[in-house]
N, C-alpha and C positions, 0 to 999 in steps of 0.2 A: 151935975156933970156925970157923964156915963162913958164907959169904955166898950169898944167892940173887940172882944177877944174870942178866939176859937182855936181848936186843935184839929188839924186836918192831916189825913194820910197823904203822902206824896209819892209819886212814881215818875221816874225819869229814865228814858232810854239813852244810855251813854254812848254805845257804839254797836254797829252791826258787824258781826264776825262770821266766818265760815268754819264749820267743824262738824264732828260726829256727835249725835245725841247719845247719851248713855242709857236712855230709856228704850228708844226704838232702833238704835244702832244704824241710823241712816245719816248720810252726809247732807248738810243743809245749812240754812241761815240761822245763826244764833244771835239773839239780842242780849247785850250786857245791860242789865237793869239795876237801878239804885232805888230802893224803897226807904221811906223814913216817915216819922211823925213830925209835924211842924206846928209850933205855936205862932199864931198870927195876931198882931195888934193893929186894928184898923186895916185889915186885909194885907198887911205887910209882913212877910216872914221875919220873925225875930230870932227864933231858936229852933234847931233841928236835933232830934235824937232818935235812937233805935234805928240806926242806919244799917241796912242789909243789902247784899248784892246777890243777884241771881242771873243765870243764863236761861233764856227762854227759847226753845227750839220751835221750828215751824209746825211740828206735830202737836204742840201744846204742852210738852213736858217742861217743868220748872226745876232747875238745879241750883242749889245754894253754893255760893263761892265765898271764900274768905276775902276780907278787905285787901290784904296784901296781894292776893292773886288778881283781884279785880283791878287794882291800880297798875299791876304789872301788865295786864292785858290792854289796859287803856293807854299807858304811856310808853312802855318798853316794847310792846308788840308781841308778847308771848301768845302762842296759839291756845285756844280753849282745850285742845286735846292734851296739853302739857300740864294742866292744873288739876288739883284734887277737888272734886265736886260731890255733893250729896243730893241725890234725886229726891225732890220734895213732892212733886205731883207728876204722875205718869200720864203720858198721852195715850191715845187709843192704840189698841193692838193692831199691828200691821204685818202683812205677809212679808217674809224675808226675801221672797223671789220677785213678786210683782209689785209690792209696796202698797197694796190696797188695804183699807181699813176693814178689820174683821171683828166679829163678836168674840168676847173673851173665852167662851166655851167651845169654839170651833176646834176640831181636831185637824181638819184639812181645809185648805183655802178653796172656796167654791169657784174661784175664778181661774186658778192655774193648777189646782190639785196638789200643791206642795203640802207636806206634813208640817204643822205648826208647832208641834210639841217636841 
């Protein structure tokens, strides 16, 4: 007799929200994401642990959110701008005026001439 057991990372998009990114400071779509590790027995999820919640902005930035805030956004309807987040991964650098993606070492935007520093 043998068992098929594995441990897989899981990712689930819980809700689409609208808010301001704390990395690029642009208004846009935010995804409330739940990540976890899952023990599966014969490909059936049995146990989940290491559950974490994130907000992912359309610019690519990932922001960690507490479980209480994630549940409040999911069920109560709290806006993402009202919760405490920690920026985990920053998205690309964007011009504050025209919104185009820039290299990190640019002093001025080559598209509109705005000072980026």
